[in-house]
PDB file of N, H, CA, C and O in Angstrom:
ATOM      1  N   MET A   1     107.601  96.138 147.646  1.00  0.00           N
ATOM      2  CA  MET A   1     107.891  97.702 147.382  1.00  0.00           C
ATOM      3  C   MET A   1     109.109  97.879 146.409  1.00  0.00           C
ATOM      4  O   MET A   1     109.116  98.774 145.564  1.00  0.00           O
ATOM      5  N   LYS A   2     110.179  96.955 146.568  1.00  0.00           N
ATOM      6  H   LYS A   2     110.174  96.227 147.254  1.00  0.00           H
ATOM      7  CA  LYS A   2     111.084  96.795 145.721  1.00  0.00           C
ATOM      8  C   LYS A   2     110.811  96.729 144.381  1.00  0.00           C
ATOM      9  O   LYS A   2     111.301  97.461 143.520  1.00  0.00           O
ATOM     10  N   PHE A   3     109.721  95.506 144.149  1.00  0.00           N
ATOM     11  H   PHE A   3     109.323  94.912 144.848  1.00  0.00           H
ATOM     12  CA  PHE A   3     109.245  95.281 142.630  1.00  0.00           C
ATOM     13  C   PHE A   3     108.766  96.399 142.123  1.00  0.00           C
ATOM     14  O   PHE A   3     109.137  96.808 141.023  1.00  0.00           O
ATOM     15  N   ARG A   4     107.745  97.126 142.986  1.00  0.00           N
ATOM     16  H   ARG A   4     107.444  96.793 143.880  1.00  0.00           H
ATOM     17  CA  ARG A   4     107.307  98.358 142.265  1.00  0.00           C
ATOM     18  C   ARG A   4     108.279  99.393 141.666  1.00  0.00           C
ATOM     19  O   ARG A   4     108.110  99.928 140.570  1.00  0.00           O
ATOM     20  N   ASN A   5     109.337  99.626 142.516  1.00  0.00           N
ATOM     21  H   ASN A   5     109.475  99.191 143.406  1.00  0.00           H
ATOM     22  CA  ASN A   5     110.356 100.673 142.228  1.00  0.00           C
ATOM     23  C   ASN A   5     111.051  99.867 141.045  1.00  0.00           C
ATOM     24  O   ASN A   5     111.285 100.519 140.028  1.00  0.00           O
ATOM     25  N   LEU A   6     111.368  98.671 141.062  1.00  0.00           N
ATOM     26  H   LEU A   6     111.178  98.142 141.888  1.00  0.00           H
ATOM     27  CA  LEU A   6     112.076  98.131 139.774  1.00  0.00           C
ATOM     28  C   LEU A   6     111.334  98.345 138.439  1.00  0.00           C
ATOM     29  O   LEU A   6     111.850  98.741 137.394  1.00  0.00           O
ATOM     30  N   ALA A   7     109.905  97.985 138.663  1.00  0.00           N
ATOM     31  H   ALA A   7     109.487  97.663 139.512  1.00  0.00           H
ATOM     32  CA  ALA A   7     108.951  97.996 137.433  1.00  0.00           C
ATOM     33  C   ALA A   7     108.882  99.615 137.058  1.00  0.00           C
ATOM     34  O   ALA A   7     108.970  99.849 135.853  1.00  0.00           O
ATOM     35  N   ALA A   8     108.768 100.508 137.743  1.00  0.00           N
ATOM     36  H   ALA A   8     108.697 100.318 138.723  1.00  0.00           H
ATOM     37  CA  ALA A   8     108.884 102.072 137.498  1.00  0.00           C
ATOM     38  C   ALA A   8     110.069 102.456 136.927  1.00  0.00           C
ATOM     39  O   ALA A   8     110.056 103.238 135.976  1.00  0.00           O
ATOM     40  N   ALA A   9     111.198 101.972 137.420  1.00  0.00           N
ATOM     41  H   ALA A   9     111.208 101.338 138.192  1.00  0.00           H
ATOM     42  CA  ALA A   9     112.630 102.225 136.660  1.00  0.00           C
ATOM     43  C   ALA A   9     112.848 101.759 135.190  1.00  0.00           C
ATOM     44  O   ALA A   9     113.392 102.376 134.274  1.00  0.00           O
ATOM     45  N   THR A  10     112.162 100.233 135.191  1.00  0.00           N
ATOM     46  H   THR A  10     111.721  99.732 135.935  1.00  0.00           H
ATOM     47  CA  THR A  10     112.054  99.534 133.819  1.00  0.00           C
ATOM     48  C   THR A  10     111.378 100.510 132.838  1.00  0.00           C
ATOM     49  O   THR A  10     111.833 100.829 131.740  1.00  0.00           O
ATOM     50  N   ALA A  11     110.130 100.974 133.437  1.00  0.00           N
ATOM     51  H   ALA A  11     109.761 100.714 134.329  1.00  0.00           H
ATOM     52  CA  ALA A  11     108.901 101.607 132.469  1.00  0.00           C
ATOM     53  C   ALA A  11     109.936 102.911 132.083  1.00  0.00           C
ATOM     54  O   ALA A  11     110.243 103.077 130.903  1.00  0.00           O
ATOM     55  N   ALA A  12     110.321 103.590 132.868  1.00  0.00           N
ATOM     56  H   ALA A  12     110.071 103.455 133.826  1.00  0.00           H
ATOM     57  CA  ALA A  12     111.019 104.991 132.690  1.00  0.00           C
ATOM     58  C   ALA A  12     112.237 104.651 131.574  1.00  0.00           C
ATOM     59  O   ALA A  12     112.418 105.348 130.575  1.00  0.00           O
ATOM     60  N   LEU A  13     112.938 103.617 131.867  1.00  0.00           N
ATOM     61  H   LEU A  13     112.791 103.051 132.678  1.00  0.00           H
ATOM     62  CA  LEU A  13     114.014 103.385 131.054  1.00  0.00           C
ATOM     63  C   LEU A  13     113.469 103.095 129.640  1.00  0.00           C
ATOM     64  O   LEU A  13     113.952 103.686 128.674  1.00  0.00           O
ATOM     65  N   SER A  14     112.524 102.245 129.505  1.00  0.00           N
ATOM     66  H   SER A  14     112.131 101.765 130.290  1.00  0.00           H
ATOM     67  CA  SER A  14     111.855 101.909 128.157  1.00  0.00           C
ATOM     68  C   SER A  14     111.244 103.242 127.489  1.00  0.00           C
ATOM     69  O   SER A  14     111.290 103.436 126.274  1.00  0.00           O
ATOM     70  N   LEU A  15     110.806 103.924 128.185  1.00  0.00           N
ATOM     71  H   LEU A  15     110.769 103.766 129.172  1.00  0.00           H
ATOM     72  CA  LEU A  15     110.017 104.993 127.529  1.00  0.00           C
ATOM     73  C   LEU A  15     111.272 106.123 127.075  1.00  0.00           C
ATOM     74  O   LEU A  15     111.217 106.709 125.994  1.00  0.00           O
ATOM     75  N   ALA A  16     112.210 106.298 127.894  1.00  0.00           N
ATOM     76  H   ALA A  16     112.255 105.821 128.772  1.00  0.00           H
ATOM     77  CA  ALA A  16     113.292 107.117 127.540  1.00  0.00           C
ATOM     78  C   ALA A  16     114.081 106.440 126.209  1.00  0.00           C
ATOM     79  O   ALA A  16     114.292 107.147 125.223  1.00  0.00           O
ATOM     80  N   ALA A  17     114.486 105.078 126.240  1.00  0.00           N
ATOM     81  H   ALA A  17     114.314 104.504 127.041  1.00  0.00           H
ATOM     82  CA  ALA A  17     115.185 104.527 124.974  1.00  0.00           C
ATOM     83  C   ALA A  17     114.288 104.404 123.988  1.00  0.00           C
ATOM     84  O   ALA A  17     114.905 104.208 122.941  1.00  0.00           O
ATOM     85  N   SER A  18     113.119 104.423 123.812  1.00  0.00           N
ATOM     86  H   SER A  18     112.617 104.581 124.662  1.00  0.00           H
ATOM     87  CA  SER A  18     112.313 103.938 122.575  1.00  0.00           C
ATOM     88  C   SER A  18     112.416 105.032 121.353  1.00  0.00           C
ATOM     89  O   SER A  18     112.301 104.677 120.181  1.00  0.00           O
ATOM     90  N   PRO A  19     112.642 106.393 121.737  1.00  0.00           N
ATOM     91  CA  PRO A  19     112.713 107.086 120.705  1.00  0.00           C
ATOM     92  C   PRO A  19     114.213 106.992 119.786  1.00  0.00           C
ATOM     93  O   PRO A  19     114.275 107.147 118.567  1.00  0.00           O
ATOM     94  N   ALA A  20     115.164 106.755 120.527  1.00  0.00           N
ATOM     95  H   ALA A  20     115.114 106.630 121.517  1.00  0.00           H
ATOM     96  CA  ALA A  20     116.662 106.566 120.252  1.00  0.00           C
ATOM     97  C   ALA A  20     116.720 105.258 119.273  1.00  0.00           C
ATOM     98  O   ALA A  20     117.362 105.278 118.223  1.00  0.00           O
ATOM     99  N   VAL A  21     115.861 103.929 119.799  1.00  0.00           N
ATOM    100  H   VAL A  21     115.339 103.912 120.652  1.00  0.00           H
ATOM    101  CA  VAL A  21     115.878 102.843 119.068  1.00  0.00           C
ATOM    102  C   VAL A  21     115.199 102.805 117.822  1.00  0.00           C
ATOM    103  O   VAL A  21     115.518 102.084 116.877  1.00  0.00           O
ATOM    104  N   ALA A  22     114.076 103.755 117.859  1.00  0.00           N
ATOM    105  H   ALA A  22     113.817 104.340 118.627  1.00  0.00           H
ATOM    106  CA  ALA A  22     113.153 103.877 116.741  1.00  0.00           C
ATOM    107  C   ALA A  22     113.963 104.554 115.837  1.00  0.00           C
ATOM    108  O   ALA A  22     113.841 104.013 114.737  1.00  0.00           O
ATOM    109  N   GLU A  23     114.804 105.576 115.795  1.00  0.00           N
ATOM    110  H   GLU A  23     114.903 106.016 116.688  1.00  0.00           H
ATOM    111  CA  GLU A  23     115.535 106.216 115.241  1.00  0.00           C
ATOM    112  C   GLU A  23     116.584 105.629 114.517  1.00  0.00           C
ATOM    113  O   GLU A  23     116.822 105.753 113.316  1.00  0.00           O
ATOM    114  N   ALA A  24     117.263 104.896 115.467  1.00  0.00           N
ATOM    115  H   ALA A  24     117.070 104.795 116.442  1.00  0.00           H
ATOM    116  CA  ALA A  24     118.537 103.980 114.621  1.00  0.00           C
ATOM    117  C   ALA A  24     117.697 103.012 113.820  1.00  0.00           C
ATOM    118  O   ALA A  24     118.261 102.706 112.769  1.00  0.00           O
ATOM    119  N   ALA A  25     116.636 102.492 113.978  1.00  0.00           N
ATOM    120  H   ALA A  25     116.178 102.740 114.831  1.00  0.00           H
ATOM    121  CA  ALA A  25     116.249 101.384 113.144  1.00  0.00           C
ATOM    122  C   ALA A  25     115.572 101.958 111.781  1.00  0.00           C
ATOM    123  O   ALA A  25     115.191 101.231 110.864  1.00  0.00           O
ATOM    124  N   LEU A  26     115.493 103.218 111.790  1.00  0.00           N
ATOM    125  H   LEU A  26     115.803 103.808 112.535  1.00  0.00           H
ATOM    126  CA  LEU A  26     114.719 103.773 110.600  1.00  0.00           C
ATOM    127  C   LEU A  26     115.656 104.146 109.566  1.00  0.00           C
ATOM    128  O   LEU A  26     116.151 105.269 109.668  1.00  0.00           O
ATOM    129  N   ASP A  27     115.988 103.437 108.611  1.00  0.00           N
ATOM    130  H   ASP A  27     115.586 102.525 108.528  1.00  0.00           H
ATOM    131  CA  ASP A  27     116.794 103.703 107.299  1.00  0.00           C
ATOM    132  C   ASP A  27     115.991 103.664 106.027  1.00  0.00           C
ATOM    133  O   ASP A  27     116.012 102.657 105.318  1.00  0.00           O
ATOM    134  N   ARG A  28     115.341 104.643 105.741  1.00  0.00           N
ATOM    135  H   ARG A  28     115.324 105.461 106.317  1.00  0.00           H
ATOM    136  CA  ARG A  28     114.450 104.693 104.454  1.00  0.00           C
ATOM    137  C   ARG A  28     115.229 105.390 103.514  1.00  0.00           C
ATOM    138  O   ARG A  28     115.983 106.290 103.883  1.00  0.00           O
ATOM    139  N   GLY A  29     115.113 105.043 102.265  1.00  0.00           N
ATOM    140  H   GLY A  29     114.500 104.312 101.965  1.00  0.00           H
ATOM    141  CA  GLY A  29     115.906 105.501 101.092  1.00  0.00           C
ATOM    142  C   GLY A  29     114.386 105.835 100.075  1.00  0.00           C
ATOM    143  O   GLY A  29     113.254 105.379 100.237  1.00  0.00           O
ATOM    144  N   ALA A  30     114.859 106.724  99.097  1.00  0.00           N
ATOM    145  H   ALA A  30     115.779 107.095  98.965  1.00  0.00           H
ATOM    146  CA  ALA A  30     113.938 107.012  98.140  1.00  0.00           C
ATOM    147  C   ALA A  30     113.634 106.156  97.082  1.00  0.00           C
ATOM    148  O   ALA A  30     114.588 105.864  96.361  1.00  0.00           O
ATOM    149  N   ALA A  31     112.580 105.696  96.815  1.00  0.00           N
ATOM    150  H   ALA A  31     111.804 105.933  97.400  1.00  0.00           H
ATOM    151  CA  ALA A  31     112.151 104.613  95.706  1.00  0.00           C
ATOM    152  C   ALA A  31     112.553 105.236  94.239  1.00  0.00           C
ATOM    153  O   ALA A  31     112.376 106.443  94.078  1.00  0.00           O
ATOM    154  N   PRO A  32     112.997 104.582  93.348  1.00  0.00           N
ATOM    155  CA  PRO A  32     112.987 104.889  92.084  1.00  0.00           C
ATOM    156  C   PRO A  32     111.887 105.341  91.589  1.00  0.00           C
ATOM    157  O   PRO A  32     110.813 104.794  91.837  1.00  0.00           O
ATOM    158  N   VAL A  33     111.992 106.396  90.825  1.00  0.00           N
ATOM    159  H   VAL A  33     112.865 106.841  90.623  1.00  0.00           H
ATOM    160  CA  VAL A  33     110.536 106.792  89.932  1.00  0.00           C
ATOM    161  C   VAL A  33     110.720 106.271  88.527  1.00  0.00           C
ATOM    162  O   VAL A  33     111.708 106.512  87.833  1.00  0.00           O
ATOM    163  N   GLU A  34     109.616 105.487  88.142  1.00  0.00           N
ATOM    164  H   GLU A  34     108.813 105.292  88.705  1.00  0.00           H
ATOM    165  CA  GLU A  34     109.578 104.749  86.876  1.00  0.00           C
ATOM    166  C   GLU A  34     108.863 105.538  85.606  1.00  0.00           C
ATOM    167  O   GLU A  34     109.049 105.244  84.426  1.00  0.00           O
ATOM    168  N   GLY A  35     108.026 106.574  86.079  1.00  0.00           N
ATOM    169  H   GLY A  35     107.874 106.812  87.038  1.00  0.00           H
ATOM    170  CA  GLY A  35     107.185 107.250  84.886  1.00  0.00           C
ATOM    171  C   GLY A  35     106.640 108.626  85.578  1.00  0.00           C
ATOM    172  O   GLY A  35     106.502 108.846  86.781  1.00  0.00           O
ATOM    173  N   ALA A  36     106.463 109.188  84.856  1.00  0.00           N
ATOM    174  H   ALA A  36     106.574 109.008  83.879  1.00  0.00           H
ATOM    175  CA  ALA A  36     105.711 110.659  85.217  1.00  0.00           C
ATOM    176  C   ALA A  36     104.632 110.400  85.764  1.00  0.00           C
ATOM    177  O   ALA A  36     104.195 109.261  85.593  1.00  0.00           O
ATOM    178  N   SER A  37     103.887 111.310  86.555  1.00  0.00           N
ATOM    179  H   SER A  37     104.241 112.234  86.693  1.00  0.00           H
ATOM    180  CA  SER A  37     102.529 111.238  87.260  1.00  0.00           C
ATOM    181  C   SER A  37     101.725 111.709  86.355  1.00  0.00           C
ATOM    182  O   SER A  37     102.172 112.565  85.591  1.00  0.00           O
ATOM    183  N   GLU A  38     100.388 111.279  86.225  1.00  0.00           N
ATOM    184  H   GLU A  38     100.025 110.584  86.845  1.00  0.00           H
ATOM    185  CA  GLU A  38      99.322 111.746  85.271  1.00  0.00           C
ATOM    186  C   GLU A  38      98.328 112.358  86.153  1.00  0.00           C
ATOM    187  O   GLU A  38      97.256 112.686  85.645  1.00  0.00           O
ATOM    188  N   LEU A  39      98.521 112.553  87.361  1.00  0.00           N
ATOM    189  H   LEU A  39      99.392 112.286  87.773  1.00  0.00           H
ATOM    190  CA  LEU A  39      97.526 113.281  88.213  1.00  0.00           C
ATOM    191  C   LEU A  39      97.344 114.480  87.819  1.00  0.00           C
ATOM    192  O   LEU A  39      96.185 114.863  87.977  1.00  0.00           O
ATOM    193  N   GLY A  40      98.174 115.354  87.284  1.00  0.00           N
ATOM    194  H   GLY A  40      99.115 115.043  87.156  1.00  0.00           H
ATOM    195  CA  GLY A  40      98.012 116.761  86.920  1.00  0.00           C
ATOM    196  C   GLY A  40      97.442 116.976  85.389  1.00  0.00           C
ATOM    197  O   GLY A  40      97.437 118.117  84.926  1.00  0.00           O
ATOM    198  N   GLY A  41      97.037 116.038  84.732  1.00  0.00           N
ATOM    199  H   GLY A  41      97.041 115.111  85.108  1.00  0.00           H
ATOM    200  CA  GLY A  41      96.851 116.025  83.462  1.00  0.00           C
ATOM    201  C   GLY A  41      97.654 116.349  82.433  1.00  0.00           C
ATOM    202  O   GLY A  41      98.846 116.299  82.733  1.00  0.00           O
ATOM    203  N   ASP A  42      97.426 116.656  81.351  1.00  0.00           N
ATOM    204  H   ASP A  42      96.458 116.696  81.106  1.00  0.00           H
ATOM    205  CA  ASP A  42      98.463 116.911  80.213  1.00  0.00           C
ATOM    206  C   ASP A  42      98.678 117.994  79.934  1.00  0.00           C
ATOM    207  O   ASP A  42      99.441 118.247  79.002  1.00  0.00           O
ATOM    208  N   GLY A  43      97.891 119.252  80.870  1.00  0.00           N
ATOM    209  H   GLY A  43      97.271 119.046  81.627  1.00  0.00           H
ATOM    210  CA  GLY A  43      98.293 120.641  80.490  1.00  0.00           C
ATOM    211  C   GLY A  43      97.525 121.321  79.435  1.00  0.00           C
ATOM    212  O   GLY A  43      98.013 122.287  78.847  1.00  0.00           O
ATOM    213  N   ASN A  44      96.599 120.966  79.219  1.00  0.00           N
ATOM    214  H   ASN A  44      96.203 120.182  79.696  1.00  0.00           H
ATOM    215  CA  ASN A  44      95.792 121.316  78.062  1.00  0.00           C
ATOM    216  C   ASN A  44      94.477 122.121  78.616  1.00  0.00           C
ATOM    217  O   ASN A  44      93.500 122.280  77.884  1.00  0.00           O
ATOM    218  N   GLY A  45      94.514 122.563  79.811  1.00  0.00           N
ATOM    219  H   GLY A  45      95.308 122.433  80.405  1.00  0.00           H
ATOM    220  CA  GLY A  45      93.558 123.339  80.365  1.00  0.00           C
ATOM    221  C   GLY A  45      92.220 122.603  80.966  1.00  0.00           C
ATOM    222  O   GLY A  45      91.222 123.189  81.384  1.00  0.00           O
ATOM    223  N   SER A  46      92.411 121.286  80.917  1.00  0.00           N
ATOM    224  H   SER A  46      93.222 120.809  80.577  1.00  0.00           H
ATOM    225  CA  SER A  46      91.375 120.740  81.521  1.00  0.00           C
ATOM    226  C   SER A  46      91.081 120.659  82.971  1.00  0.00           C
ATOM    227  O   SER A  46      90.095 120.176  83.527  1.00  0.00           O
ATOM    228  N   GLY A  47      92.140 121.232  83.480  1.00  0.00           N
ATOM    229  H   GLY A  47      92.942 121.625  83.029  1.00  0.00           H
ATOM    230  CA  GLY A  47      91.733 121.676  85.214  1.00  0.00           C
ATOM    231  C   GLY A  47      91.304 123.033  85.303  1.00  0.00           C
ATOM    232  O   GLY A  47      90.946 123.460  86.401  1.00  0.00           O
ATOM    233  N   ILE A  48      91.294 123.651  84.460  1.00  0.00           N
ATOM    234  H   ILE A  48      91.585 123.305  83.568  1.00  0.00           H
ATOM    235  CA  ILE A  48      90.625 125.038  84.620  1.00  0.00           C
ATOM    236  C   ILE A  48      89.143 124.826  84.250  1.00  0.00           C
ATOM    237  O   ILE A  48      88.291 125.525  84.798  1.00  0.00           O
ATOM    238  N   ILE A  49      88.812 123.922  83.374  1.00  0.00           N
ATOM    239  H   ILE A  49      89.505 123.355  82.928  1.00  0.00           H
ATOM    240  CA  ILE A  49      87.545 123.393  82.974  1.00  0.00           C
ATOM    241  C   ILE A  49      86.764 123.040  84.003  1.00  0.00           C
ATOM    242  O   ILE A  49      85.682 123.543  84.305  1.00  0.00           O
ATOM    243  N   LEU A  50      87.444 121.997  84.640  1.00  0.00           N
ATOM    244  H   LEU A  50      88.323 121.588  84.394  1.00  0.00           H
ATOM    245  CA  LEU A  50      86.785 121.181  85.669  1.00  0.00           C
ATOM    246  C   LEU A  50      86.533 122.461  86.828  1.00  0.00           C
ATOM    247  O   LEU A  50      85.393 122.728  87.208  1.00  0.00           O
ATOM    248  N   ALA A  51      87.432 123.014  87.199  1.00  0.00           N
ATOM    249  H   ALA A  51      88.358 122.797  86.890  1.00  0.00           H
ATOM    250  CA  ALA A  51      87.315 123.997  88.223  1.00  0.00           C
ATOM    251  C   ALA A  51      86.143 124.885  87.949  1.00  0.00           C
ATOM    252  O   ALA A  51      85.346 125.205  88.832  1.00  0.00           O
ATOM    253  N   ILE A  52      86.063 125.252  86.775  1.00  0.00           N
ATOM    254  H   ILE A  52      86.710 124.991  86.059  1.00  0.00           H
ATOM    255  CA  ILE A  52      84.905 126.114  86.338  1.00  0.00           C
ATOM    256  C   ILE A  52      83.281 125.611  86.547  1.00  0.00           C
ATOM    257  O   ILE A  52      82.300 126.288  86.856  1.00  0.00           O
ATOM    258  N   LEU A  53      83.399 124.107  86.245  1.00  0.00           N
ATOM    259  H   LEU A  53      84.196 123.557  85.994  1.00  0.00           H
ATOM    260  CA  LEU A  53      82.265 123.208  86.323  1.00  0.00           C
ATOM    261  C   LEU A  53      81.975 123.048  87.616  1.00  0.00           C
ATOM    262  O   LEU A  53      80.797 122.938  87.954  1.00  0.00           O
ATOM    263  N   ALA A  54      82.916 123.011  88.470  1.00  0.00           N
ATOM    264  H   ALA A  54      83.874 123.100  88.196  1.00  0.00           H
ATOM    265  CA  ALA A  54      82.762 122.764  89.927  1.00  0.00           C
ATOM    266  C   ALA A  54      82.171 123.763  90.691  1.00  0.00           C
ATOM    267  O   ALA A  54      81.464 123.594  91.685  1.00  0.00           O
ATOM    268  N   ALA A  55      82.537 124.937  90.112  1.00  0.00           N
ATOM    269  H   ALA A  55      83.111 125.073  89.305  1.00  0.00           H
ATOM    270  CA  ALA A  55      82.097 126.267  90.629  1.00  0.00           C
ATOM    271  C   ALA A  55      80.646 126.299  90.200  1.00  0.00           C
ATOM    272  O   ALA A  55      79.809 126.335  91.102  1.00  0.00           O
ATOM    273  N   ALA A  56      80.308 126.291  89.161  1.00  0.00           N
ATOM    274  H   ALA A  56      80.988 126.261  88.429  1.00  0.00           H
ATOM    275  CA  ALA A  56      79.197 126.233  88.327  1.00  0.00           C
ATOM    276  C   ALA A  56      77.884 125.429  89.350  1.00  0.00           C
ATOM    277  O   ALA A  56      76.750 125.806  89.647  1.00  0.00           O
ATOM    278  N   ALA A  57      78.669 124.176  89.688  1.00  0.00           N
ATOM    279  H   ALA A  57      79.590 123.870  89.447  1.00  0.00           H
ATOM    280  CA  ALA A  57      77.736 123.187  90.394  1.00  0.00           C
ATOM    281  C   ALA A  57      77.392 123.843  91.914  1.00  0.00           C
ATOM    282  O   ALA A  57      76.271 123.680  92.394  1.00  0.00           O
ATOM    283  N   ILE A  58      78.372 124.548  92.589  1.00  0.00           N
ATOM    284  H   ILE A  58      79.283 124.681  92.198  1.00  0.00           H
ATOM    285  CA  ILE A  58      78.172 124.951  93.733  1.00  0.00           C
ATOM    286  C   ILE A  58      77.117 126.044  93.774  1.00  0.00           C
ATOM    287  O   ILE A  58      76.160 126.125  94.544  1.00  0.00           O
ATOM    288  N   ILE A  59      77.491 126.901  92.756  1.00  0.00           N
ATOM    289  H   ILE A  59      78.268 126.835  92.130  1.00  0.00           H
ATOM    290  CA  ILE A  59      76.538 127.964  92.630  1.00  0.00           C
ATOM    291  C   ILE A  59      75.224 127.760  92.298  1.00  0.00           C
ATOM    292  O   ILE A  59      74.358 128.538  92.696  1.00  0.00           O
ATOM    293  N   ALA A  60      74.911 126.580  91.451  1.00  0.00           N
ATOM    294  H   ALA A  60      75.615 125.948  91.128  1.00  0.00           H
ATOM    295  CA  ALA A  60      73.547 125.959  91.063  1.00  0.00           C
ATOM    296  C   ALA A  60      73.042 125.507  92.327  1.00  0.00           C
ATOM    297  O   ALA A  60      71.955 125.934  92.716  1.00  0.00           O
ATOM    298  N   GLY A  61      73.721 124.669  93.034  1.00  0.00           N
ATOM    299  H   GLY A  61      74.604 124.321  92.719  1.00  0.00           H
ATOM    300  CA  GLY A  61      73.298 124.015  94.345  1.00  0.00           C
ATOM    301  C   GLY A  61      72.706 125.253  95.311  1.00  0.00           C
ATOM    302  O   GLY A  61      71.695 125.133  96.004  1.00  0.00           O
ATOM    303  N   ILE A  62      73.526 126.461  95.227  1.00  0.00           N
ATOM    304  H   ILE A  62      74.347 126.558  94.664  1.00  0.00           H
ATOM    305  CA  ILE A  62      72.875 127.274  96.389  1.00  0.00           C
ATOM    306  C   ILE A  62      71.685 128.037  96.091  1.00  0.00           C
ATOM    307  O   ILE A  62      70.841 128.437  96.893  1.00  0.00           O
ATOM    308  N   VAL A  63      71.731 128.225  94.559  1.00  0.00           N
ATOM    309  H   VAL A  63      72.417 127.900  93.907  1.00  0.00           H
ATOM    310  CA  VAL A  63      70.347 128.864  93.878  1.00  0.00           C
ATOM    311  C   VAL A  63      69.317 127.885  94.366  1.00  0.00           C
ATOM    312  O   VAL A  63      68.384 128.314  95.045  1.00  0.00           O
ATOM    313  N   ILE A  64      69.414 126.456  94.048  1.00  0.00           N
ATOM    314  H   ILE A  64      70.171 126.107  93.497  1.00  0.00           H
ATOM    315  CA  ILE A  64      68.376 125.800  94.390  1.00  0.00           C
ATOM    316  C   ILE A  64      67.803 125.369  95.565  1.00  0.00           C
ATOM    317  O   ILE A  64      66.626 125.041  95.716  1.00  0.00           O
ATOM    318  N   ALA A  65      68.883 125.384  96.585  1.00  0.00           N
ATOM    319  H   ALA A  65      69.839 125.651  96.462  1.00  0.00           H
ATOM    320  CA  ALA A  65      68.560 125.420  97.974  1.00  0.00           C
ATOM    321  C   ALA A  65      67.938 126.625  98.622  1.00  0.00           C
ATOM    322  O   ALA A  65      67.186 126.615  99.596  1.00  0.00           O
ATOM    323  N   ALA A  66      68.398 127.751  97.882  1.00  0.00           N
ATOM    324  H   ALA A  66      69.010 127.759  97.091  1.00  0.00           H
ATOM    325  CA  ALA A  66      67.639 129.019  98.548  1.00  0.00           C
ATOM    326  C   ALA A  66      66.247 129.126  98.028  1.00  0.00           C
ATOM    327  O   ALA A  66      65.382 129.422  98.853  1.00  0.00           O
ATOM    328  N   GLY A  67      65.848 128.905  96.626  1.00  0.00           N
ATOM    329  H   GLY A  67      66.550 128.665  95.956  1.00  0.00           H
ATOM    330  CA  GLY A  67      64.820 128.891  96.196  1.00  0.00           C
ATOM    331  C   GLY A  67      64.118 130.198  96.043  1.00  0.00           C
ATOM    332  O   GLY A  67      64.176 131.024  96.954  1.00  0.00           O
ATOM    333  N   SER A  68      63.512 130.414  95.030  1.00  0.00           N
ATOM    334  H   SER A  68      63.465 129.743  94.290  1.00  0.00           H
ATOM    335  CA  SER A  68      63.028 131.781  94.820  1.00  0.00           C
ATOM    336  C   SER A  68      61.489 131.693  94.716  1.00  0.00           C
ATOM    337  O   SER A  68      60.878 132.584  94.126  1.00  0.00           O
ATOM    338  N   GLY A  69      60.862 130.672  95.255  1.00  0.00           N
ATOM    339  H   GLY A  69      61.359 129.947  95.734  1.00  0.00           H
ATOM    340  CA  GLY A  69      59.405 130.518  95.254  1.00  0.00           C
ATOM    341  C   GLY A  69      58.619 131.397  96.229  1.00  0.00           C
ATOM    342  O   GLY A  69      59.157 131.700  97.295  1.00  0.00           O
ATOM    343  N   GLY A  70      57.439 131.811  95.957  1.00  0.00           N
ATOM    344  H   GLY A  70      57.002 131.566  95.091  1.00  0.00           H
ATOM    345  CA  GLY A  70      56.633 132.741  96.515  1.00  0.00           C
ATOM    346  C   GLY A  70      55.658 131.891  97.461  1.00  0.00           C
ATOM    347  O   GLY A  70      54.504 132.221  97.732  1.00  0.00           O
ATOM    348  N   ASP A  71      56.397 130.599  97.976  1.00  0.00           N
ATOM    349  H   ASP A  71      57.335 130.331  97.756  1.00  0.00           H
ATOM    350  CA  ASP A  71      55.233 129.872  98.872  1.00  0.00           C
ATOM    351  C   ASP A  71      55.793 130.122 100.485  1.00  0.00           C
ATOM    352  O   ASP A  71      56.358 129.275 101.178  1.00  0.00           O
ATOM    353  N   ASP A  72      55.536 131.231 100.787  1.00  0.00           N
ATOM    354  H   ASP A  72      55.077 131.918 100.224  1.00  0.00           H
ATOM    355  CA  ASP A  72      55.930 131.692 102.086  1.00  0.00           C
ATOM    356  C   ASP A  72      54.640 131.506 103.272  1.00  0.00           C
ATOM    357  O   ASP A  72      54.673 131.848 104.454  1.00  0.00           O
ATOM    358  N   ASP A  73      53.673 130.940 102.621  1.00  0.00           N
ATOM    359  H   ASP A  73      53.646 130.663 101.661  1.00  0.00           H
ATOM    360  CA  ASP A  73      52.384 130.563 103.317  1.00  0.00           C
ATOM    361  C   ASP A  73      52.668 129.649 104.306  1.00  0.00           C
ATOM    362  O   ASP A  73      53.357 128.735 103.853  1.00  0.00           O
ATOM    363  N   PRO A  74      52.379 129.513 105.631  1.00  0.00           N
ATOM    364  CA  PRO A  74      52.556 128.286 106.577  1.00  0.00           C
ATOM    365  C   PRO A  74      51.674 127.140 105.849  1.00  0.00           C
ATOM    366  O   PRO A  74      50.643 127.366 105.216  1.00  0.00           O
ATOM    367  N   ILE A  75      52.219 125.960 106.037  1.00  0.00           N
ATOM    368  H   ILE A  75      53.056 125.776 106.551  1.00  0.00           H
ATOM    369  CA  ILE A  75      51.770 124.636 105.665  1.00  0.00           C
ATOM    370  C   ILE A  75      50.413 124.262 106.421  1.00  0.00           C
ATOM    371  O   ILE A  75      49.322 123.991 105.918  1.00  0.00           O
ATOM    372  N   SER A  76      50.776 124.321 107.753  1.00  0.00           N
ATOM    373  H   SER A  76      51.662 124.541 108.161  1.00  0.00           H
ATOM    374  CA  SER A  76      49.441 123.896 108.447  1.00  0.00           C
ATOM    375  C   SER A  76      48.474 125.229 108.798  1.00  0.00           C
ATOM    376  O   SER A  76      48.983 126.349 108.834  1.00  0.00           O
ATOM    377  N   ALA A  77      47.205 125.043 109.025  1.00  0.00           N
ATOM    378  H   ALA A  77      46.792 124.133 108.996  1.00  0.00           H
ATOM    379  CA  ALA A  77      46.139 126.113 109.038  1.00  0.00           C
ATOM    380  C   ALA A  77      45.966 126.423 110.311  1.00  0.00           C
ATOM    381  O   ALA A  77      45.144 127.281 110.631  1.00  0.00           O
TER     382      ALA A  77
END
């Protein structure tokens, strides 16, 4: 019985202390930046062109999936 109480107290203490220990051990600094990011492009409008092409591809996919064929007859007889 005493061992179970001791184990429960130890578990409760470790759960209560773990956030404080983790916060004290966390000392992160900002890394130095060596160059500019090239993810945004060079600002010449290529992002807009890419967005227009993506929208056109989505619209074309919807039109193809919807189909306008007159084959509404059942396949099986």
